[in-house]
C-alpha positions as CSV (number, residue, x, y, z in Angstrom):
1,M,0.1,0.1,-0.3
2,K,1.2,3.5,-0.9
3,L,0.2,6.5,1.2
4,L,0.7,10.2,0.4
5,L,1.0,12.1,3.6
6,A,0.6,16.0,2.7
7,V,1.6,18.4,5.4
8,D,1.8,22.1,5.5
9,G,2.7,22.7,9.2
10,S,-0.8,23.3,10.3
11,A,-2.3,21.8,13.6
12,C,-4.6,19.5,10.9
13,A,-1.8,18.4,9.5
14,D,0.3,17.4,12.8
15,R,-3.1,15.4,13.5
16,A,-3.1,13.8,10.4
17,V,0.7,12.6,10.9
18,A,-0.5,11.3,14.3
19,H,-3.1,9.3,12.6
20,V,-0.8,7.7,10.3
21,M,1.3,6.8,13.0
22,A,-2.0,5.4,15.2
23,I,-2.9,3.3,12.4
24,A,0.2,2.2,10.7
25,G,0.4,-0.8,13.0
26,S,-3.0,-2.1,11.7
27,W,-1.9,-3.0,8.1
28,R,-0.6,-6.2,7.3
29,E,2.4,-4.8,5.6
30,V,4.0,-1.8,6.4
31,P,3.0,1.0,3.8
32,E,5.2,2.9,1.6
33,L,4.9,6.4,2.9
34,H,5.5,9.4,0.8
35,L,5.7,12.9,2.7
36,L,4.7,15.9,0.7
37,Y,5.2,19.7,1.4
38,V,4.0,21.9,-1.4
39,H,5.7,25.4,-1.6
40,P,3.8,28.2,-3.1
41,A,5.3,29.3,-6.1
42,I,7.0,32.5,-6.1
43,P,5.8,34.7,-9.3
44,I,8.9,34.1,-11.6
45,G,8.6,37.3,-13.9
46,R,11.7,39.0,-13.4
47,V,12.9,37.2,-10.6
48,Q,15.0,34.9,-12.9
49,S,16.8,37.7,-14.5
50,H,18.4,38.4,-10.9
51,I,18.3,35.0,-9.2
52,G,19.3,31.8,-10.6
53,H,17.6,28.5,-10.7
54,D,19.7,26.9,-8.3
55,T,19.3,29.7,-6.0
56,L,15.7,29.6,-6.2
57,E,15.6,25.8,-5.7
58,S,17.8,26.3,-2.6
59,Y,15.3,28.8,-1.4
60,Y,12.4,26.4,-1.9
61,R,14.2,23.5,0.1
62,E,15.0,25.8,2.8
63,E,11.8,27.4,3.4
64,S,10.1,24.0,3.2
65,R,12.0,22.2,5.7
66,P,10.6,23.6,8.9
67,H,6.9,22.4,7.6
68,L,8.6,18.9,7.3
69,T,10.6,18.7,10.3
70,T,7.9,18.1,12.7
71,A,6.2,15.2,10.7
72,E,9.8,13.7,9.9
73,N,10.9,13.6,13.6
74,R,7.5,12.0,14.7
75,L,7.5,9.4,11.9
76,T,10.9,8.6,12.5
77,A,10.6,8.0,16.3
78,V,8.0,5.4,15.9
79,G,10.0,3.6,13.0
80,L,8.1,4.7,9.9
81,D,10.2,4.8,6.9
82,F,9.2,7.6,4.1
83,K,10.4,9.3,1.1
84,R,10.2,13.2,1.5
85,H,8.9,15.3,-1.5
86,I,9.1,19.1,-1.8
87,H,7.3,20.4,-4.9
88,V,6.5,23.8,-6.0
89,G,2.8,25.1,-7.3
90,E,-0.6,25.0,-6.2
91,A,-1.2,22.8,-3.4
92,A,-4.2,20.8,-4.5
93,D,-3.2,20.2,-8.0
94,V,0.4,19.0,-7.0
95,V,-1.0,16.9,-4.1
96,A,-3.2,15.1,-6.7
97,R,-0.8,15.2,-9.3
98,V,2.0,13.5,-7.1
99,A,-0.5,10.8,-5.7
100,A,-1.2,9.8,-9.3
101,E,2.4,9.9,-10.4
102,L,3.4,7.7,-7.3
103,G,0.7,5.3,-7.9
104,C,-0.6,6.0,-4.1
105,D,-3.5,4.2,-2.5
106,W,-4.5,6.9,-0.4
107,I,-3.8,10.8,0.2
108,I,-4.0,11.6,3.9
109,M,-4.1,15.1,5.0
110,G,-5.5,18.0,7.5
111,N,-8.8,19.2,6.5
112,K,-7.6,22.8,7.1
113,G,-4.2,24.0,6.3
114,R,-2.2,27.0,7.3
115,S,-4.0,29.7,5.4
116,A,-7.7,30.0,6.7
117,V,-8.2,33.1,5.0
118,A,-7.6,31.9,1.6
119,E,-9.4,28.8,2.2
120,A,-12.5,30.9,3.2
121,V,-12.0,32.9,-0.3
122,L,-10.7,30.6,-2.8
123,G,-12.0,27.2,-1.4
124,S,-10.1,24.8,0.6
125,V,-7.0,22.8,-0.6
126,S,-8.7,19.8,1.0
127,H,-11.7,20.3,-0.8
128,R,-10.0,20.6,-4.3
129,V,-7.9,17.5,-3.7
130,L,-11.1,15.4,-3.2
131,H,-12.4,16.7,-6.5
132,L,-8.8,16.2,-8.2
133,A,-7.6,12.9,-6.7
134,H,-7.8,9.7,-8.5
135,C,-7.8,7.7,-5.2
136,P,-9.5,8.0,-1.6
137,V,-8.6,11.1,0.2
138,L,-8.6,10.7,4.0
139,L,-9.1,14.2,5.6
140,V,-8.1,14.4,9.4
141,K,-9.9,17.1,11.5
């Protein structure tokens, strides 16, 4: 079984990590776990004329690390192996695409992210993932 655990550093994402930790022992086989953080894209425009691609990639990695560290530490502490993924773009689109590319059986994520205002105005990421995903989505409150 392949699981995509999408995190964003929010309290709901922390609860999703805790849920994966709690149910992992109930499966016959240890799941193949993929931990994903999606960094919002910086509008490129003229930025690339001043900042190189490698610098921008380094920025995304560094800015993403704090959002993944807590989840990584908790999963490692209970002996769950995972593969870390950092992507850039619209969160819902990337979550659904990565799950499809990896052939995931489930997507697990919090039902509310870090940006409550954006969710209220634009529609929630989790709601959009429900519509885009090719596999079941488990939303954790």
